[in-house]
N, C-alpha and C positions, 0 to 999 in steps of 0.2 A: 508387539503392539504397545505394551507398557512403556518400553524404551522410547518409542516414537512419540507417545503422548508427553513423556517427561521432557523430551527434546523440544517439542512444540511449546510447552509451558515455559521452558527456560528462555526461549526466544521471545515469547509473547510478553513476559513481565518487563524486561528492559525496554522493549519497543513501546509498551504502554506508557512507561515513565517518560520516554523520549517524546512521545506524542503529547503527553500532558504538559511537558515543559514547552514544547513548540506552540501548543494551543494557548497556554497562559501568556506567552510572549506576544502572540497576535492580539489577545484580549487587552493586554496592557497598552499596546500601540493604539488599539481602537478607542480605548477609554483614557488615553493619556491626558486629554483636556480636563475632564472632571477630577481625575486623580491629582493632577498638578495643582489645580485650583484649590482642592481640598487641603492639600499639604501646605501650600503657601498661606492659606487662610488660617489654619491652626497655628502655624509657626508665627505668623505676623501678629495675630491677636494675642498669642501667648507672650510674646515680647512686650507688647503694649501693656498687658495686664501686670506683668512682672514689675515694670518700672512705675506704673501707676500705683500699684500696691505699696511700693517703697515710699512714694510721695505722700500717701494718705496714712502712713504708719500701720498698715496691715500687711506686712511683707509675707511672701510665701518662701518656702525653704530654698528654692533654687529656680533658675530659669527653666530647667527641664520639668520641674514640678508645675510651673505655670503653663507650659505647653501641654502637659498631660491633663491639667485641669480643663483646658479648652476642648481637648479631645473628648473627655468624658461628658462635658456639658453638652456637646453636640448631640450625643446619644442619650441625653436625659439621665445620665448616671454620674452626678458630680462626685468628685473624689475628696473635696475639701469642705470645710464648714462655711455656712452662709455668712458673707461679710456684713459689716455694719455700715460701711461707706456706700452711699447710693450709686456712685460711679461704678464701683466693683459689683454691686448688686445687679446693675444693668446687664453685665456680661452673663449672669445666670439666667436672664430672661431672653436676651437677644441670641445667644449662641444656639439654643435649640431651634429658633426660627430660621437662623441662617442655615443650619444643617438640613432642616426639612425643606426649606424653600429652594435652595440652590445646590445642595450637595447630595442629599440622601438619595434622590431618584437615580442619579447616574451611578452612585456606588451600589445601590440596590440591584440595578440591572447588571452591573459588573459581577456582583456576588452570585446572582442567580445563574448567569451564564458560566461562571467559573466552576460552580459546584454541581450544576446540572447540565453537563456537557451534551447529554442526549437530546436536550431541547434544541441544540444546534447541531443536528445530525450531520449536515453537509460539511460544516466547518471541522467537526471532529474527525470525520472520515478523511478529509484532506490532511489534517494534522498527522493521522496515523500513516497515511500514504507517504508523507514527507520523510518518514524514517526508513523507507526502503531504498536499497541499492542493489544492482545486479538482479533485478526481479523481472517478471513478465507482466506486461500491461495487456489486458484483454478488453477489447471494445465490442460491445453488443452482447447483452445478457439475455439472449433468446434461448430456445431449446438447445441449439448446438453450443452456444457460448457457455451455458450452464454445465453441459456435459464435459466440455473442455476444462472448465474450472475444476470440476470434480476430479478429473484425471490428473491435473497438475497438483491438486491438493494431495492426492494419493501418492504422487511422486515427490512430495515434500518440496515443491517449488513455491517460491514466494510470488504472490499474485496481487495485482491491483486491478479492479474492474471499473470501466467507464460505461455508463448507461444513462441515457437521458430520462427514460421513464420506465424503471424496472417494475415488474409486477411485485405486489406485496409479498407473495409466497416465495418467489425466487430470492428477493431481496433479504427476507428473513433467514432463508436457508444459508445464503452466502455469509451473512453476518455471524451466524452461529459457528461458522468455520474460522471466524476471526479475520476474514478477508475484507479490506476496505472497498466500498463502492462509491465512486465519484458520480453523483447525479448531475450530469452536464452533457452538453453537445460536444462530441469528440472532434467535430470539425473546427472547434474553437481552440486556438493555441493555448489559451489559459487552462482549458480542461486537460490537455495533454501534459502541461507543466505541473498541474496539481497532482496528476497521477505519477509524476516522477519519470516521464519518458526520457528526459535528459540523462538520467542515471540508470535506466533500465537496460537489460541485455536483449530483450525480445518484446515485440508487440504483435498480438494476434488480432486480426480484424475479422469478426464473425457476423457483421451486418449483412442484410440481404440485398444490398444495393452495391453493385460492382464499382460504380463511379465514386460513391461516397467512401467505400473502402480504400480505393486508390488515393482519393484526396487526403484522407487521414494518414495513409502510409507515407505519402510524400512530405506531409507536415512533420511527421515523426522523424523522418530522415533529416529534415532541415534542423531539428532540435538535437539530434544525436546521429551523427553520420555513421556510427559503428553499430547501430541497433539492427538486430535481425528482424526481418519482417516476414510474418506468416499470414497470408491473406486468403480469404475465402472468395473464390471467383467462379461464377457459373459457366462462363464462356471459356472452353479449353484452349482455343487458339489465343485468346487474350491472356490467359494464364501463362502460356509459353512465352509470349512476347514480353510480359512483365519480368519473367525469370531471366530472359536473355538481356533485356535492357537495364534492369535495375538490380538484378540478383535477388528478387523477392522469391520466397517459397510460396507458390500459389497452389492451393489444394481445392479439390471439389468439395461440394457443400452438403453431402449426405450426412445424416445423423450418425451413421455407423463410422464416420471418419473422425469423430471426436477424439479418440485415443491417438490417431495419427497427427492431428493438430497439436496435441499435447507433446507428442514425441518430437515433432519438428521444432516446437518452441524450446524444448530442452536441449536442442543441438544435434539431433539425429537427422541424417540425410535420408529422407523417406519419400516414396512415391505415392501418388494417388492410389487408393485401393481399387482393385478390379474384382469382379465377381467370378469365382470359379466354383462351379457346382453349388451355387447358392452361398458360398463363403466369400467374405471380403478379405482379400490378401494384398499385402504391400511388400515391396522390396525396400530394404533399409540397409544402410551401412553405418557401422560404428567402430570406434577404436577401443580396444580393451584397455581399461585403466588399471594401473598398478594397485595391488592389494584388494581388488574386488573379488566377489565369488566366482567370476568368470575366468580369472587369470589361472593359468596352469591346468585348465580343464580340457578334456578331449571334445572333439566335434560331436561324437556320439552322446556324451554326457549332456552337452548343451541342448542338442536336438531333442533328447528324450525328456529332459526336465522342463523345457520351455515350449515344447510342442510346436516347433518350427523347423525349417530346413536351412542349413548353411550352404549357400551357393558357392562362395569362394572365401579363401583366406589369403590376405596379402601381407607378406613379411619381407623385409629387406628389399623393397621395390620389386618383388616378384609375386605374381598372383598364382594361386593354385586353385583351379576350378574343380568343383565337386570333390572336396577333400574326403579322405576316408574317415571312418568313425574313430580310428585310433590317433588321428592327427591332433596334436596338443597345440592349443592357442595360448600365447603368452602376452604379457602386457606390452602394448605398442603395436600388436597385430591388428589389422583391420579385417573385419568379417562382413560379408554380405549375407543377409538372412531374408528368407521369404516366409511370411507368416501373417496371422491376423493382427489387427490393431491391439487387442488386449495382450497378446503374447509379446508383441514388440515393445509395448509399454513396460511390461514386467521385466523384460530383458534389459531395457534402458535403465530402469530403476535400480536393478542389481549391479549395474555397471557404474553407478555413481559413487 
């Protein structure tokens, strides 16, 4: 647990810096007019003051000093002595007026937004989301969506959420996990782009409207042809048709299926859960990765420690159905397991 927290912290800090840099860049673009006007005004009047001071025999040390004097006068903090020449004195009275009347408001707004990013929650969440790649985008922060996010968080998967109107409670809980929430309509292409769909590996659609889920799924595919789509569909026949036509992973929408949604998003081939004696069971396939706790373990060890059943082991293009407890699985082997969503998620996590 301690190691997991340290790893999350090590990822969070550079991501936060990247988000800050991204957000500052966007702010600079938004306020480029006032900033440019301010800079040109200070520079131009500094040059005028420098040469005028030379003419009236009250020179300043350098051109840079004259520009700096204009800057300090703008904020009512003069850095030089009050001149005797009335033309130079005019700068000491006019510069604060110029600053307050035409510059200060824009720069004040810029400073407030720069240092109080939480006042711009939506923009800040978008800036954080822009730092993600190879992540999962989840659309629909209802009860199922929240449970799926929790499972993905436990599996240490990177997640960005899109929800038009998240409840204050769920929104707060998600933010505490450090997961960005884009408050926008997912049917809009700009919302998907803000969540980084074009760089994501998976999108999960947990909304309660089949047609809206499909609409968003197709838009996501248009932005990223390689993205894996895991979609909540109530109509089982429609789900099969989507799988056959588009290759979508279409799952049923019971709350108990949340771990299965998470497992599917992480790349496991998993079926809809079925109820057997009151228990939700799914059939899943995964390939044993090298160097994981599952490699070089026996079938009996995996079944006893993960509380599921291994239905087959596939190795060298040959499948062994109902393998014995002593059968050893090695990296590269594919196994088919029958178990509950929690057990399957645990197995997948240890195989990463």
